[in-house]
N, C-alpha and C positions, 0 to 999 in steps of 0.2 A: 480658757479652753478645758483645763482639768476639771473645773467645777461643772461645766456643762456635760463633760464626759461622765462624771460621777452621777449627775442627775439622771442621765439616760440609762446608766448601767448599774445603779445601786442594787437593784433586785438580784441581778446575777451574782454580784459580789457578796450580797447577804446570804444567798443560797449556798455559795461556796464556803462561807464561814460557818454556816449551820452544819454542813456536811463534815467540815473539819472538827467541829465540836462533837458530833456524833461519833466519829472515829476515835477521838481522844477519850470519850467516855467508855467506849467498848474496850480500848487498850487498857484503861485503868481497871475496869472490872475483870478483865482477863489476866491481869497481872503481867502485861507485856513489859519487858525491860524498858526503862526510860530512855536509855541510850539508843536502842534500836528504833523506838518510836520517834525519838528526836531526829535521827537521821532521815527517816521517812518524811517527817513534817518539814524539815529544812529543804529537802529536795523538792517536795511539792510546792513549797513557798517560792523557791527560786524559779521553778517553771511557770507558776501562776504570775509572778511579778514580771517576768520577761514577756509572757503573752499579753499581760495588761498594758505594758509599755508599748508594745507593737500595735495593739488594738487602739490605744489612745492616740498614737502618732497617725495611724491611718484615719481615725476619726477627725483629728485636727486638720489633716490635709483636705479631706472631703468638705468639712465645714468651711474652711477658708476659701475653697473654690466656689462653693455655693454663695458665699457672701460677696465675692468679686462679681459673680454673674448677676447678683441681685442689684448691683449699682447701675445696670444698664438694661434696656429692653432685650429680652432673649430672642435671638434671631433663629437659632437652630437648637433642637433638643439634643443633638450630638455633643453640645458643649457641656451637658450635665454629666456628673460622675456616673460611672457604670453601676447599675443596681447589683447588689451582692446577695440579697436574700430573696426568697420567694415573694414576700410581701412588698419589697421594694420593686421587684419586677412587675408585680400587678399594678402598683402605683404608676410606674413608668408607662405601662400600657394604657392606662386610663388617661394619663397626662398627654400622651401622644395623640390620642383620639380627640381630646379637647383642643389641643394645639392646632391640629389640622382643621377642625371645625371653625376655630377662631380665625385662622388665616383665610379660609374660604369666605366667611362673612365679611372680613376686612376687605378682601379683594372685590367682593360684590359691592360693598358700600363705596369704596373708592371709585369704582367704575360708574356707579349711578351718580355719584357726586360730580365726577368729571363731565358726564353727559349733561347734568343740570347746568354746570358752569358754562359749558360750551353753548348750550341753548340760550342762556340769558346774555352771554357775551355777544352772540349773534344778534339777539333781539335789540340790545342796546345800540349796536352799530346801525341796524336797520332803521330804528326809530329816529335816528338823527336826520335821515333824509327828509321825512315829512316835516320835521321841526324846522329845518333850513328852508323848506319850501314855504311854510307859513310865514316865516320872517320876510321872505321876498314878496309874498302877496300883500302882507299888511304894511301899512305906513303909519307915520305918526301925525297924519294930517287931521284926524278926527279923534274925539274922545273915545269913541268905540274902538278904534284901532289901537290906541294907547292902552286901553284896558285889556284888549286881546293880547297885545305884545307882553304885557305884564304876566299874563297867565302862561304864555309861551316860555317866558324866562323861568317861571316856577317849574315848568315841565323839564326844562334843560337842567335845572338844579337837581331834580329828583333822578333824572337819568344819569347824571354825573355821579350821584351818590351810589346808585346801583353798581355802576362800573367800578368805583373805588372799593365798594364792599367785596365784589368778586375778586379784584386784584389782591386785596388784603387776605382773602380766604385761600388764595392759591399758594403755590410753593415759593414763589418769588414776588417781590414788590417793586422790581426794577428801580432800586434806589441809585441815584447818582449824587454822591456827596461832594459838595464844593462850597466855596465861599460865595454867598449871595448878598446882594444889596437889599436890606430889609425895607428901606424906603420905597424902592421900586415895586416890591411885591405888595406892600400895603396899598400903594397908589393904584396898582392894577386892580386889586380887589374892590377898592372904593369906586373906581370908574365903572366897574361892572354893575354895581348896585346904585349908581347915580340916578337912574330913572325912578327907582323906588323911593330914594330920598326925596326927590322932587314931588312925586305923587303923594307921599304922606306928609310933605312939608316939614321934614325933619332937618335940623341944623347939624352940621358936622364940625367938630373942633379937632383940628389936626395940625400938628407941627412937623416939619421935615425931620427925618431921623438920620443922623450920620452913624450908621451902624451896619456892619457886615457880620453875617452869621454863618456857621458851618452847618449846612442842612441840605435837604433835597428840595430844589425850587418848586417842582410840581406838587409834591405832597404837602409842603408847607403852605403853598397857595390854596390848596384844597381846605386845609385847616382854617386859614384866615377867612376864606369865603363862607365856610360853615358858621364860624363864630359871628361874622358880620351879618349873615343871613338871619341868624337867631335874634341878634340885636335889633335889626330893622323890623322883623316880623312881630316881635312882642313889644315894640315901642309905638304907641298910638300917637303921642305928641312929645315934643321936647327936643332932646339932642342926643348925639352919640359922640363920645370922646375917644380918641385913639392917641395914646402917648406912651413914652418909654418911662418905666419906673425902675430905677437903678440902671446899671449899664446894659443888661441883657434881658429885661422882662418887659414884654409888650402887654399893654393893658387896653382892653376894649370895654368901655363903660357906657351904659345906657340909662335912660330914665323911664324904662318900660315897666311892665306889670310885675316883674320880679318872679322869684321862685319861692314856693312855700318851704318852710324848714323841714317838713315831713318828706319832701321830695328831694332835697339836696343830697342826702346820702346815696340816692339811687339814680341820679341823672346820668351816670356813666354806664348803666346797664343796657345791654342790647335790647331794643324794643320797648324800653320804658318811656312813657310819654308824660306821666304825672298829671297834675291838675291843669296845667296850661295846655297839654296835649289833648285833654278831653274837651277843652274849649275850642281848640283849633283841630277840627276833624281830619285835616290833611297831615298831621304830624306822624312821623314814622318811628321815632325813637331810635334812629340810627345815627343821626348827625353827631351828637356828642360822643357816642360810643366809638365811631370811626375816628374822631379827632383824638380821643384818648389812646386808641391803638396806634395811630400814626405817630403821635408824640412819643409813645413808648419806644417805637422802633428807631426814632431819631434822637433819643435821649433828651427830648425836651420835656418840660413839665407843664401841667395844665391844672389850674384851680379856679374855683368860682365862689364868689361871695354874693349873696343876694338877700333881698328882703321884700316881701310882697308890698307892692305899691311904691317902692323906693328905688327900683331899678336893680341892675345886675352888673357886677364887675368881674371880668374874666382876665386872669393873669396867665400869660404864655411865657414860660421861662425858656430861653433860647440858648442857654449854655449847653454845649455838647461835649461831655467828657469822653463819651464813647458812643458808637453807633452800632445798633444791632442789625446785621445783614441777614440773619436766618429767617 
């Protein structure tokens, strides 16, 4: 603190020393008695030292308060120390104007964002009605109907992705943390994609899992479905394996087209589709981004190993040391 105080006030103290030197020179030239001059210098030195200590203490208190305020977002300008000089008052006036403008723009942005979220949430719920109607109209009696049902399933997946994105972007994610049966969640996801397995003639290698994990059932199901969806989408032929590696790491391995090494570092970015996404024009670049965000909130880990033409291996670490509710 003393070093910072000296850096900010060294010019004033240097000027004071220069003045003292001028007085000493004048006293010497005028043959002023040393004793009289010494008393004057000692008295001035005591006054300057006391004033310096008080000034440094006030400086230290103000600096400590500013540093405490700097550790958290500033909610109100009244928390700042009172300005003491004319230039500080001018800075405070300018800061107050910028602060008010920032708050106005923030409130406007939050209002527009809430309106957008409300609109898309309403749209998601409304679009579910015609999708359900299409499922009732279509049957699996003909190849045409089976093809149409496959497209309806894809629409449902994208709608669910939009709703999950909106929920993650909101203030809460309605987490309900409890012990869940992993085998049941995986089987539920596999049953959902069974028609696509049959349509693409893909084999599934899966063994029952005696494992319970601390997680949110709904959000973990979303992650499993997204990972399984990617595995089925980008596997033209061959098989998909689902197994446990170590006590709490779920692995989904496919024999698909794989991911290029130049794309792997960016697959978690929002909206990034990469080379595979450019081949599949329907890719949104949101699936893996949402999976990573959800796993972060659940304290799960997610990693991917892949090689073009040799398939992809996804590892979902399900140990939960802590869960983020914010």
